[in-house]
C-alpha positions as CSV (number, residue, x, y, z in Angstrom):
1,M,74.7,85.9,19.5
2,S,74.4,83.1,22.0
3,Y,76.7,82.7,25.0
4,R,77.6,79.5,26.8
5,L,78.0,80.6,30.4
6,P,78.0,78.8,33.8
7,P,75.0,79.1,36.0
8,L,74.3,82.6,37.3
9,A,74.0,81.4,40.8
10,A,77.5,80.0,40.7
11,L,79.0,83.2,39.3
12,R,77.2,85.2,42.0
13,A,78.5,82.9,44.7
14,F,82.1,83.3,43.4
15,E,81.9,87.1,43.1
16,A,80.6,87.4,46.7
17,A,83.1,85.0,48.2
18,A,85.9,86.6,46.3
19,R,84.9,90.1,47.4
20,H,84.5,89.1,51.0
21,R,87.4,86.6,51.0
22,S,84.9,84.5,53.0
23,F,82.4,81.8,52.2
24,K,80.5,82.6,55.4
25,Q,80.1,86.3,54.6
26,A,79.1,85.5,51.0
27,A,76.4,83.2,52.4
28,E,75.1,85.9,54.7
29,E,74.9,88.4,51.8
30,L,73.1,85.9,49.4
31,H,70.9,84.4,52.2
32,V,72.1,80.9,51.8
33,T,74.3,78.5,53.8
34,P,78.1,78.4,53.6
35,A,77.7,74.9,52.4
36,A,75.6,76.1,49.4
37,I,78.3,78.7,48.6
38,S,81.0,76.0,48.7
39,Q,78.9,73.7,46.4
40,Q,78.4,76.6,43.9
41,I,82.1,77.3,43.9
42,R,83.0,73.6,43.3
43,Q,80.4,73.6,40.4
44,L,82.0,76.6,38.8
45,E,85.5,75.2,39.3
46,T,84.4,72.0,37.5
47,Y,82.8,74.0,34.7
48,L,86.0,76.1,34.2
49,G,88.4,73.2,34.8
50,L,90.5,75.2,37.3
51,R,90.7,76.1,40.9
52,L,89.4,79.5,42.0
53,F,90.4,79.5,45.7
54,H,93.1,78.1,47.9
55,R,91.2,76.8,50.9
56,L,93.3,77.5,54.1
57,T,92.5,76.6,57.7
58,R,90.7,79.8,58.5
59,A,90.8,81.8,55.3
60,I,90.6,81.5,51.5
61,E,92.9,83.0,48.9
62,L,92.1,83.7,45.3
63,T,94.2,81.9,42.6
64,P,95.8,84.0,39.9
65,Q,93.0,82.9,37.5
66,A,90.3,84.1,39.9
67,K,92.0,87.4,40.5
68,A,92.1,88.0,36.7
69,M,88.4,87.0,36.3
70,L,87.0,89.0,39.2
71,P,87.2,92.6,37.9
72,K,85.3,91.8,34.6
73,L,82.8,89.7,36.4
74,R,82.0,92.5,38.9
75,E,81.7,94.9,36.0
76,G,79.3,92.4,34.3
77,F,77.0,92.2,37.3
78,D,77.0,96.0,37.5
79,C,76.1,96.3,33.9
80,L,73.3,93.7,34.3
81,A,71.9,95.6,37.2
82,A,72.2,99.0,35.4
83,A,70.4,97.5,32.3
84,V,67.5,96.4,34.4
85,E,67.4,99.6,36.5
86,S,67.5,101.9,33.5
87,S,63.9,101.1,32.6
88,R,62.8,102.5,36.0
89,Q,64.6,105.7,36.5
90,S,66.5,108.5,34.7
91,N,69.8,108.3,36.7
92,D,69.9,112.1,36.9
93,G,71.0,112.3,40.6
94,P,74.0,114.1,42.0
95,L,77.5,113.6,40.6
96,T,80.4,113.1,43.2
97,V,84.0,113.7,41.9
98,T,86.9,112.7,44.1
99,A,90.3,114.1,43.2
100,P,93.8,114.6,44.7
101,P,93.9,117.7,47.0
102,S,96.4,119.7,44.9
103,F,94.6,119.0,41.7
104,A,91.2,119.8,43.2
105,S,92.2,123.1,44.8
106,R,94.7,124.5,42.3
107,W,93.4,123.3,38.9
108,L,89.8,122.0,39.0
109,I,88.1,124.5,41.4
110,P,89.1,127.6,39.4
111,R,87.6,126.0,36.3
112,L,84.3,124.8,37.8
113,P,82.4,128.0,37.1
114,R,82.8,127.2,33.4
115,F,81.3,123.8,33.9
116,S,78.4,125.2,36.1
117,S,77.6,127.8,33.4
118,L,77.4,125.1,30.8
119,H,75.4,122.6,32.9
120,P,73.5,124.5,35.6
121,G,71.2,121.6,36.3
122,I,74.0,119.2,37.4
123,E,74.4,118.9,41.1
124,L,78.2,118.4,41.5
125,H,79.8,117.3,44.8
126,L,83.6,117.6,44.9
127,S,85.8,115.9,47.5
128,S,89.5,115.4,47.8
129,S,91.6,112.5,49.1
130,A,95.3,111.7,49.2
131,D,94.3,108.1,48.4
132,T,93.7,109.2,44.8
133,V,97.5,109.3,44.3
134,D,98.9,105.9,43.3
135,R,101.4,104.2,45.5
136,Q,104.2,102.4,43.8
137,G,103.6,98.6,43.4
138,E,100.2,98.8,45.1
139,A,97.2,97.2,43.5
140,I,94.3,99.7,42.9
141,V,91.0,98.6,44.4
142,F,87.9,100.6,43.4
143,D,85.3,99.5,46.0
144,E,84.8,103.3,46.5
145,L,83.6,103.4,42.8
146,R,81.2,100.6,43.0
147,T,78.2,102.8,42.2
148,D,74.9,101.1,43.1
149,P,73.1,100.8,39.7
150,R,69.8,101.2,41.5
151,S,70.9,104.6,42.7
152,A,70.6,107.8,40.7
153,A,73.8,109.1,42.3
154,S,77.0,108.7,40.4
155,E,80.7,108.8,41.5
156,V,83.9,109.3,39.4
157,A,87.5,109.6,40.5
158,I,90.4,111.6,39.3
159,R,93.6,109.8,40.0
160,Y,97.2,110.8,39.7
161,G,99.1,107.7,38.7
162,L,100.1,105.3,35.9
163,G,96.7,104.7,34.4
164,N,96.5,100.9,35.2
165,Y,93.0,100.5,36.8
166,P,91.6,97.1,35.8
167,G,87.8,96.9,35.5
168,R,87.3,100.6,35.1
169,R,86.9,103.1,32.2
170,V,90.0,105.2,32.2
171,D,90.6,108.5,30.3
172,K,93.8,110.5,30.4
173,I,93.4,114.2,31.4
174,F,97.0,115.4,31.1
175,S,100.5,114.7,32.3
176,P,102.2,117.6,34.0
177,D,105.8,118.9,33.6
178,Y,107.7,120.2,36.6
179,L,109.7,123.4,36.7
180,P,111.3,125.7,39.3
181,V,109.1,128.5,40.8
182,C,109.6,131.1,43.5
183,S,108.1,134.2,45.0
184,P,109.0,137.5,43.2
185,R,110.6,138.7,46.4
186,L,112.9,135.8,46.8
187,P,115.8,136.7,44.4
188,T,117.8,139.5,45.9
189,P,120.9,141.4,44.9
190,D,123.0,139.4,47.3
191,K,121.3,136.1,46.3
192,P,120.3,136.3,42.6
193,L,118.8,133.5,40.5
194,D,120.5,134.3,37.2
195,T,121.7,130.7,36.5
196,P,120.6,127.3,37.8
197,A,123.9,127.1,39.7
198,D,122.7,130.0,41.9
199,L,120.2,127.4,43.5
200,A,123.1,126.4,45.7
201,H,122.4,129.6,47.7
202,H,118.7,129.1,48.1
203,V,116.4,126.7,50.0
204,L,115.0,124.0,47.8
205,I,111.4,123.0,48.2
206,H,110.5,119.4,47.4
207,D,107.1,118.3,46.2
208,E,106.6,114.6,47.3
209,T,103.1,114.1,46.0
210,I,104.4,110.9,44.3
211,G,105.4,108.9,47.3
212,H,107.9,106.6,45.6
213,E,111.2,108.4,45.6
214,G,112.5,106.7,42.4
215,A,109.3,107.6,40.4
216,R,108.8,111.3,41.3
217,P,110.3,114.3,39.5
218,D,112.9,115.7,41.8
219,W,115.7,118.3,42.0
220,A,118.4,115.7,41.3
221,A,116.7,114.8,38.0
222,W,116.1,118.4,37.0
223,L,119.7,119.5,37.8
224,G,121.1,116.4,36.1
225,S,119.1,117.1,33.0
226,I,120.8,120.4,32.4
227,G,124.2,119.3,33.6
228,I,124.4,121.3,36.9
229,K,126.8,120.0,39.6
230,G,127.6,121.4,43.0
231,V,124.0,121.8,44.2
232,D,122.9,119.6,47.1
233,A,119.7,118.3,45.6
234,R,118.4,116.7,48.8
235,R,118.5,119.6,51.2
236,G,115.7,122.0,51.9
237,L,112.0,121.6,52.8
238,H,110.0,118.4,51.9
239,F,106.2,118.5,51.6
240,S,103.8,115.6,51.1
241,N,101.8,117.3,48.3
242,S,101.8,120.1,45.8
243,V,99.5,122.4,47.8
244,L,102.0,122.6,50.7
245,A,105.0,123.0,48.4
246,V,103.4,125.8,46.4
247,E,102.2,127.6,49.5
248,A,105.8,127.6,50.8
249,A,107.1,129.0,47.5
250,L,104.4,131.7,47.6
251,D,105.5,132.6,51.1
252,G,109.0,133.2,49.9
253,Q,110.5,130.2,51.8
254,G,112.5,128.8,48.8
255,V,112.4,127.6,45.3
256,A,109.9,124.8,44.5
257,L,110.0,122.2,41.8
258,A,106.3,122.2,41.0
259,P,103.9,120.8,38.3
260,F,103.3,123.8,36.0
261,P,99.5,123.2,35.4
262,L,99.0,123.7,39.2
263,I,100.9,127.0,39.4
264,E,100.1,128.4,35.9
265,A,97.5,130.9,37.3
266,D,100.0,132.1,40.0
267,V,102.6,132.8,37.3
268,A,100.2,134.6,35.1
269,A,99.1,136.8,38.1
270,G,102.7,137.5,39.1
271,R,102.5,135.7,42.4
272,L,105.2,133.3,41.3
273,L,108.2,133.6,39.0
274,T,109.7,130.9,36.8
275,P,113.4,131.8,36.9
276,F,114.3,128.9,34.6
277,T,112.4,127.4,31.7
278,Q,113.8,123.9,31.7
279,T,111.2,121.3,32.7
280,T,111.3,117.7,33.7
281,P,108.4,115.3,32.9
282,S,106.3,113.3,35.4
283,P,105.9,109.6,34.9
284,Y,102.4,110.0,36.4
285,A,99.4,111.6,34.8
286,Y,95.9,112.6,35.9
287,Y,93.2,110.1,34.9
288,L,89.5,110.2,35.0
289,V,88.3,106.8,36.3
290,M,84.8,105.4,36.6
291,S,82.6,102.3,36.5
292,E,81.5,101.6,32.9
293,T,78.0,101.2,34.1
294,I,77.6,104.9,34.7
295,A,79.6,106.3,31.8
296,S,76.5,107.0,29.7
297,R,74.5,108.8,32.4
298,P,73.9,112.4,31.2
299,A,75.6,114.1,34.2
300,V,78.6,111.8,33.9
301,A,79.0,112.1,30.2
302,A,78.7,115.9,30.4
303,F,81.4,116.2,33.1
304,C,83.7,113.8,31.3
305,A,83.4,115.6,28.0
306,W,84.0,119.0,29.7
307,L,87.0,117.8,31.8
308,L,88.8,116.0,29.0
309,D,88.4,119.1,26.8
310,E,89.9,121.3,29.6
311,G,92.7,118.7,29.8
312,R,93.4,118.9,26.1
313,Q,93.6,122.7,26.3
314,Q,96.1,122.3,29.3
315,Q,98.2,119.8,27.4
316,S,98.5,122.2,24.4
317,V,99.9,125.1,26.5
Protein backbone atom coordinates (compact mmCIF):
# COMPACT_ATOMS: atom_id res chain seq x y z
CA MET A 1 0.00 0.00 0.00
CA SER A 2 1.39 3.42 -0.94
CA TYR A 3 0.89 6.46 1.29
CA ARG A 4 0.72 10.06 0.16
CA LEU A 5 2.32 11.96 3.02
CA PRO A 6 3.76 15.43 3.51
CA PRO A 7 7.57 15.74 3.80
CA LEU A 8 8.99 14.05 6.89
CA ALA A 9 10.97 17.18 7.78
CA ALA A 10 7.77 19.22 7.96
CA LEU A 11 6.11 16.65 10.20
CA ARG A 12 9.14 16.58 12.50
CA ALA A 13 9.13 20.37 12.69
CA PHE A 14 5.44 20.42 13.58
CA GLU A 15 5.77 17.70 16.24
CA ALA A 16 8.71 19.44 17.93
CA ALA A 17 7.09 22.89 17.79
CA ALA A 18 3.79 21.53 19.12
CA ARG A 19 5.50 19.64 21.95
CA HIS A 20 7.58 22.64 23.05
CA ARG A 21 4.93 25.24 22.15
CA SER A 22 7.90 27.15 20.71
CA PHE A 23 9.52 27.47 17.29
CA LYS A 24 12.79 28.48 18.96
CA GLN A 25 13.00 25.39 21.18
CA ALA A 26 11.99 23.16 18.27
CA ALA A 27 14.80 24.69 16.20
CA GLU A 28 17.33 24.02 18.97
CA GLU A 29 16.20 20.39 19.23
CA LEU A 30 16.40 19.79 15.46
CA HIS A 31 19.58 21.88 15.00
CA VAL A 32 18.06 24.30 12.51
CA THR A 33 17.01 27.96 12.67
CA PRO A 34 13.62 29.19 13.90
CA ALA A 35 13.05 30.54 10.40
CA ALA A 36 13.50 27.03 9.01
CA ILE A 37 10.95 25.67 11.47
CA SER A 38 8.48 28.40 10.52
CA GLN A 39 8.99 27.63 6.83
CA GLN A 40 8.41 23.89 7.38
CA ILE A 41 5.23 24.65 9.34
CA ARG A 42 3.91 26.90 6.57
CA GLN A 43 4.69 24.15 4.03
CA LEU A 44 2.74 21.63 6.09
CA GLU A 45 -0.19 24.03 6.55
CA THR A 46 -0.30 24.57 2.79
CA TYR A 47 -0.23 20.82 2.19
CA LEU A 48 -3.07 20.20 4.67
CA GLY A 49 -5.06 23.29 3.76
CA LEU A 50 -5.51 24.39 7.36
CA ARG A 51 -3.79 26.36 10.09
CA LEU A 52 -1.88 24.45 12.76
CA PHE A 53 -0.88 27.30 15.06
CA HIS A 54 -2.22 30.61 16.24
CA ARG A 55 0.87 32.84 16.18
CA LEU A 56 0.67 35.23 19.13
CA THR A 57 3.08 38.02 20.10
CA ARG A 58 5.31 35.91 22.33
CA ALA A 59 3.80 32.45 22.07
CA ILE A 60 2.09 29.97 19.79
CA GLU A 61 -1.10 28.01 20.41
CA LEU A 62 -2.24 24.82 18.69
CA THR A 63 -5.45 24.92 16.70
CA PRO A 64 -8.05 22.23 17.45
CA GLN A 65 -7.00 20.35 14.28
CA ALA A 66 -3.37 20.38 15.41
CA LYS A 67 -4.29 19.12 18.88
CA ALA A 68 -6.20 16.24 17.30
CA MET A 69 -3.31 15.33 15.00
CA LEU A 70 -0.46 15.54 17.52
CA PRO A 71 -0.98 12.32 19.61
CA LYS A 72 -1.10 10.03 16.57
CA LEU A 73 1.84 11.77 14.94
CA ARG A 74 3.93 11.36 18.10
CA GLU A 75 2.93 7.71 18.23
CA GLY A 76 3.95 7.35 14.59
CA PHE A 77 7.42 8.75 15.22
CA ASP A 78 7.81 6.44 18.22
CA CYS A 79 6.78 3.44 16.09
CA LEU A 80 9.17 4.45 13.32
CA ALA A 81 12.06 4.75 15.77
CA ALA A 82 11.13 1.45 17.42
CA ALA A 83 11.03 -0.33 14.06
CA VAL A 84 14.54 0.87 13.23
CA GLU A 85 15.88 0.13 16.69
CA SER A 86 14.39 -3.37 16.89
CA SER A 87 17.04 -4.62 14.49
CA ARG A 88 19.80 -3.59 16.89
CA GLN A 89 18.68 -4.77 20.33
CA SER A 90 16.33 -7.16 22.10
CA ASN A 91 14.53 -4.58 24.31
CA ASP A 92 14.85 -6.85 27.33
CA GLY A 93 15.72 -4.14 29.86
CA PRO A 94 13.94 -3.31 33.14
CA LEU A 95 10.21 -2.69 33.31
CA THR A 96 8.96 0.27 35.37
CA VAL A 97 5.33 0.26 36.53
CA THR A 98 3.81 3.41 38.02
CA ALA A 99 0.53 3.02 39.93
CA PRO A 100 -1.76 4.86 42.37
CA PRO A 101 -0.42 4.49 45.94
CA SER A 102 -3.46 2.64 47.29
CA PHE A 103 -3.60 0.23 44.34
CA ALA A 104 0.14 -0.45 44.53
CA SER A 105 0.31 -1.07 48.29
CA ARG A 106 -2.96 -2.88 48.92
CA TRP A 107 -3.63 -4.80 45.71
CA LEU A 108 -0.60 -5.09 43.44
CA ILE A 109 2.28 -5.72 45.87
CA PRO A 110 0.63 -8.75 47.57
CA ARG A 111 0.25 -10.33 44.10
CA LEU A 112 3.75 -9.58 42.78
CA PRO A 113 5.30 -12.82 44.14
CA ARG A 114 3.07 -14.72 41.70
CA PHE A 115 4.38 -12.63 38.81
CA SER A 116 8.00 -13.05 39.93
CA SER A 117 7.61 -16.82 40.17
CA LEU A 118 6.24 -16.94 36.62
CA HIS A 119 8.83 -14.52 35.19
CA PRO A 120 11.94 -14.58 37.39
CA GLY A 121 14.05 -13.02 34.63
CA ILE A 122 12.07 -9.76 34.45
CA GLU A 123 13.52 -6.85 36.42
CA LEU A 124 10.45 -4.96 37.63
CA HIS A 125 10.59 -1.50 39.21
CA LEU A 126 7.39 -0.36 40.95
CA SER A 127 6.71 3.26 41.83
CA SER A 128 3.57 5.06 43.02
CA SER A 129 2.23 8.49 42.28
CA ALA A 130 -0.97 10.35 43.10
CA ASP A 131 -0.76 11.81 39.58
CA THR A 132 -2.00 8.46 38.25
CA VAL A 133 -5.51 9.33 39.47
CA ASP A 134 -7.50 11.33 36.89
CA ARG A 135 -8.64 14.83 37.76
CA GLN A 136 -12.09 15.79 36.53
CA GLY A 137 -11.96 17.73 33.26
CA GLU A 138 -8.16 17.69 33.04
CA ALA A 139 -6.46 16.58 29.83
CA ILE A 140 -4.18 13.60 30.32
CA VAL A 141 -0.65 14.16 29.00
CA PHE A 142 1.65 11.19 28.86
CA ASP A 143 5.09 12.72 28.47
CA GLU A 144 6.15 10.41 31.33
CA LEU A 145 5.35 7.44 29.09
CA ARG A 146 7.35 8.61 26.08
CA THR A 147 9.66 5.61 26.24
CA ASP A 148 12.75 6.21 24.15
CA PRO A 149 12.58 3.51 21.45
CA ARG A 150 16.39 3.35 21.52
CA SER A 151 16.32 2.30 25.17
CA ALA A 152 15.84 -1.25 26.39
CA ALA A 153 13.93 0.07 29.42
CA SER A 154 10.13 0.11 29.30
CA GLU A 155 7.54 2.03 31.32
CA VAL A 156 3.82 1.45 31.76
CA ALA A 157 1.27 3.19 33.97
CA ILE A 158 -1.73 2.00 35.93
CA ARG A 159 -4.29 4.79 36.12
CA TYR A 160 -7.47 5.20 38.12
CA GLY A 161 -9.82 7.12 35.87
CA LEU A 162 -12.26 7.14 33.00
CA GLY A 163 -10.07 5.40 30.41
CA ASN A 164 -9.78 8.24 27.90
CA TYR A 165 -6.05 8.42 27.16
CA PRO A 166 -5.50 9.49 23.54
CA GLY A 167 -2.48 8.15 21.73
CA ARG A 168 -1.93 5.26 24.15
CA ARG A 169 -2.83 1.60 24.33
CA VAL A 170 -5.44 1.20 27.10
CA ASP A 171 -6.65 -2.03 28.80
CA LYS A 172 -9.18 -2.08 31.63
CA ILE A 173 -8.05 -4.02 34.70
CA PHE A 174 -11.21 -3.78 36.83
CA SER A 175 -13.70 -1.31 38.29
CA PRO A 176 -14.14 -1.46 42.09
CA ASP A 177 -17.32 -1.40 44.13
CA TYR A 178 -17.33 0.48 47.45
CA LEU A 179 -18.85 -0.80 50.69
CA PRO A 180 -18.69 -0.03 54.43
CA VAL A 181 -15.87 -1.58 56.48
CA CYS A 182 -14.74 -1.24 60.09
CA SER A 183 -12.52 -2.79 62.72
CA PRO A 184 -13.94 -5.84 64.56
CA ARG A 185 -13.60 -3.93 67.82
CA LEU A 186 -15.67 -0.97 66.64
CA PRO A 187 -19.27 -2.25 67.12
CA THR A 188 -19.94 -2.33 70.85
CA PRO A 189 -23.06 -3.21 72.88
CA ASP A 190 -23.83 0.45 73.41
CA LYS A 191 -23.10 1.35 69.75
CA PRO A 192 -24.06 -1.63 67.57
CA LEU A 193 -24.03 -1.75 63.76
CA ASP A 194 -27.08 -3.91 63.26
CA THR A 195 -28.69 -1.70 60.60
CA PRO A 196 -27.39 1.08 58.33
CA ALA A 197 -29.32 3.60 60.44
CA ASP A 198 -26.88 2.82 63.30
CA LEU A 199 -24.21 4.69 61.32
CA ALA A 200 -25.67 7.88 62.84
CA HIS A 201 -23.83 6.91 66.06
CA HIS A 202 -20.43 6.25 64.43
CA VAL A 203 -17.69 8.30 62.81
CA LEU A 204 -17.85 8.11 59.01
CA ILE A 205 -14.52 7.79 57.18
CA HIS A 206 -14.43 9.31 53.69
CA ASP A 207 -12.12 8.05 50.91
CA GLU A 208 -11.51 11.00 48.58
CA THR A 209 -9.12 9.32 46.14
CA ILE A 210 -11.32 10.67 43.34
CA GLY A 211 -10.82 14.39 43.78
CA HIS A 212 -14.00 15.55 42.06
CA GLU A 213 -16.76 15.43 44.68
CA GLY A 214 -19.55 14.82 42.18
CA ALA A 215 -17.79 11.81 40.65
CA ARG A 216 -16.59 9.80 43.63
CA PRO A 217 -18.62 7.19 45.53
CA ASP A 218 -19.56 8.73 48.86
CA TRP A 219 -21.66 8.10 51.92
CA ALA A 220 -24.54 10.20 50.61
CA ALA A 221 -24.79 8.01 47.49
CA TRP A 222 -24.50 4.79 49.50
CA LEU A 223 -27.12 5.81 52.08
CA GLY A 224 -29.44 7.16 49.40
CA SER A 225 -29.25 3.92 47.40
CA ILE A 226 -30.75 1.99 50.29
CA GLY A 227 -33.19 4.67 51.39
CA ILE A 228 -31.57 5.63 54.69
CA LYS A 229 -32.32 9.09 56.08
CA GLY A 230 -31.28 10.80 59.29
CA VAL A 231 -27.54 10.15 58.92
CA ASP A 232 -25.29 13.16 58.29
CA ALA A 233 -23.34 11.87 55.30
CA ARG A 234 -20.72 14.64 55.32
CA ARG A 235 -19.46 14.45 58.89
CA GLY A 236 -16.46 12.44 60.01
CA LEU A 237 -12.86 12.00 58.82
CA HIS A 238 -11.83 12.85 55.26
CA PHE A 239 -8.73 11.30 53.64
CA SER A 240 -7.11 11.97 50.29
CA ASN A 241 -6.60 8.32 49.35
CA SER A 242 -7.70 4.81 50.17
CA VAL A 243 -4.52 3.89 52.07
CA LEU A 244 -5.21 6.51 54.73
CA ALA A 245 -8.93 5.77 54.90
CA VAL A 246 -8.37 2.03 55.34
CA GLU A 247 -5.65 2.58 57.95
CA ALA A 248 -8.07 4.72 59.95
CA ALA A 249 -10.69 1.97 59.73
CA LEU A 250 -8.17 -0.67 60.79
CA ASP A 251 -7.30 1.51 63.76
CA GLY A 252 -10.93 1.54 64.87
CA GLN A 253 -11.47 5.25 64.22
CA GLY A 254 -14.75 4.79 62.35
CA VAL A 255 -16.54 3.15 59.43
CA ALA A 256 -14.98 3.65 56.01
CA LEU A 257 -16.62 3.50 52.61
CA ALA A 258 -13.79 1.73 50.79
CA PRO A 259 -13.17 -0.04 47.47
CA PHE A 260 -13.66 -3.75 48.14
CA PRO A 261 -10.70 -5.05 46.06
CA LEU A 262 -8.31 -3.02 48.21
CA ILE A 263 -9.61 -4.37 51.53
CA GLU A 264 -10.57 -7.92 50.49
CA ALA A 265 -7.46 -9.44 52.11
CA ASP A 266 -8.13 -7.60 55.39
CA VAL A 267 -11.71 -8.89 55.44
CA ALA A 268 -10.55 -12.45 54.75
CA ALA A 269 -8.00 -12.21 57.57
CA GLY A 270 -10.55 -10.79 60.01
CA ARG A 271 -8.82 -7.43 60.36
CA LEU A 272 -11.88 -5.68 58.92
CA LEU A 273 -15.61 -6.41 59.02
CA THR A 274 -18.22 -5.63 56.38
CA PRO A 275 -21.27 -4.87 58.54
CA PHE A 276 -23.47 -4.33 55.47
CA THR A 277 -23.31 -5.97 52.05
CA GLN A 278 -24.82 -3.17 49.95
CA THR A 279 -22.28 -1.68 47.54
CA THR A 280 -22.05 1.40 45.36
CA PRO A 281 -20.15 1.39 42.04
CA SER A 282 -17.29 3.69 41.09
CA PRO A 283 -17.38 5.67 37.82
CA TYR A 284 -13.62 5.16 37.69
CA ALA A 285 -11.73 1.98 36.86
CA TYR A 286 -8.10 0.90 36.93
CA TYR A 287 -6.49 0.94 33.49
CA LEU A 288 -3.17 -0.32 32.15
CA VAL A 289 -1.75 2.39 29.88
CA MET A 290 1.35 2.33 27.69
CA SER A 291 2.90 3.47 24.46
CA GLU A 292 1.97 1.18 21.58
CA THR A 293 5.64 1.08 20.59
CA ILE A 294 6.60 -1.09 23.59
CA ALA A 295 3.49 -3.29 23.84
CA SER A 296 5.12 -6.21 22.04
CA ARG A 297 8.30 -6.23 24.12
CA PRO A 298 8.53 -9.57 25.98
CA ALA A 299 8.65 -8.10 29.50
CA VAL A 300 5.76 -5.70 28.79
CA ALA A 301 3.62 -8.36 27.11
CA ALA A 302 4.22 -10.79 29.98
CA PHE A 303 3.31 -8.24 32.64
CA CYS A 304 0.21 -7.09 30.77
CA ALA A 305 -1.07 -10.64 30.27
CA TRP A 306 -0.51 -11.47 33.94
CA LEU A 307 -2.03 -8.25 35.30
CA LEU A 308 -5.14 -8.42 33.12
CA ASP A 309 -5.67 -12.04 34.15
CA GLU A 310 -5.44 -10.99 37.82
CA GLY A 311 -7.95 -8.24 37.06
CA ARG A 312 -10.39 -10.69 35.46
CA GLN A 313 -10.19 -12.89 38.55
CA GLN A 314 -10.85 -9.85 40.77
CA GLN A 315 -13.83 -8.74 38.71
CA SER A 316 -15.39 -12.20 38.97
CA VAL A 317 -15.30 -12.15 42.79
